[in-house]
C-alpha positions, 0 to 999 in steps of 0.5 A: 307165360303171357304178362299183360302190359297194362296196369291194372288197379285194385279196384276197392271200396268207396268207404273209410276202413274200419277199425275192426279191420286193423292191423297188428304192428307185425305185418308188412305195412306197419314196417312200411314207411312210403317216400312223400310227396308234395308240388316241388319234390314232384315237379323238381328232378329227383331220385327216388333215393334222395326223397324224404319219406313219411313218418306214416306206416302205409298202414295209418295211411291206408286206414285213414290218416288224418295227421297228414296233410289234414287226409287228405293224400292219394296213396300209391302202392307197387312194384317197379316190374309194373310196366304201366306204374314206371311209365306213369312216374318214370316214363320208363318200364324197364328197372333201373337204381339209378333211373329212377325217380320223380320229376321230367315229362311224365302223366305222374308230374303233370299230372299233380301240377296240373291238380296244384293249379286248379286246387292247391293255388286257389286255396290257402293253407291246402296241400295234397299228397302223394305217399308213394311205394315202389318195391325197387323189383331189381329181380323182376329184371334179373331173374332165371325166366323160362323161355315163353316169356316176356317182359320183367317177372312180377312178384305175382307171376306163376309158371304154366303147362308150356313152362312146366313142359320145357322144364319140369322144376318149373311146377304149373300154377307154381310162383316163379319168384320166391325171392326177398322182394317178390315176398315182401311184396305178396306180404303187402298185397295180403295184408291189403287184404285182410283190412278190405275181405273178400271185396276187394276186386284185384286182389292179385298181380296189381298196383293199387292206388286211393284217395282220402279226402279229410281221411275218409276214402272216397275213391279207388279206380283203374288203369285208365286213371293211370292211361293220362295226365286229364284222366288223372287229376281230374279223377283226384280233383273231382275227388276231393271236390265231391267231399271237402265239405264231408263233416266226418 
């Protein structure tokens, strides 16, 4: 079983989400609230466990919410079993509940500081919002795995033919994990697919990063934007600059 160490990102349509795609109040997104981030708690060493969450659900934020930072925000959705995302926010690719936090010398911290210096300090009363939902995927590292597997097991990893050859109960193409954490993240992914439909290019095994300006979804991008401070900060700054004067 091969696990990509680089984090793939969903490439989603650059447009506002039609109201017709609204989910029911029973969806996983409706019950999920991400961490509410700002320049203060991003740049100060802060454990996720001590951070407050937004009063808005992921469903609301993923449909365009003008009440959250006046509609100017970046949403990040992923699992702690995604090495690329963990490196981006905490310089750590291994799960440890006591250590996951924001701050220090990380790509995210430096990029947020750069965005703050180039946009927020020059624009009165403006603040870019960052909403992070992280499935604290403990079982991604503790699961009983086949000998052919290396690294954490994400919610979407499946057994392959070699796994089945080693152990007949590991059926090819079956999910390795069916624990509550894995199922919850798969449900969230399914809900996102219901919003975006077949326009989603990579619907599985990926974190989601999307930017909103004035409540309108303006950009999605790939793993290259999480690779460096410049890549992420320039992406956010450009998207905001290009759309800050949009009438809608």
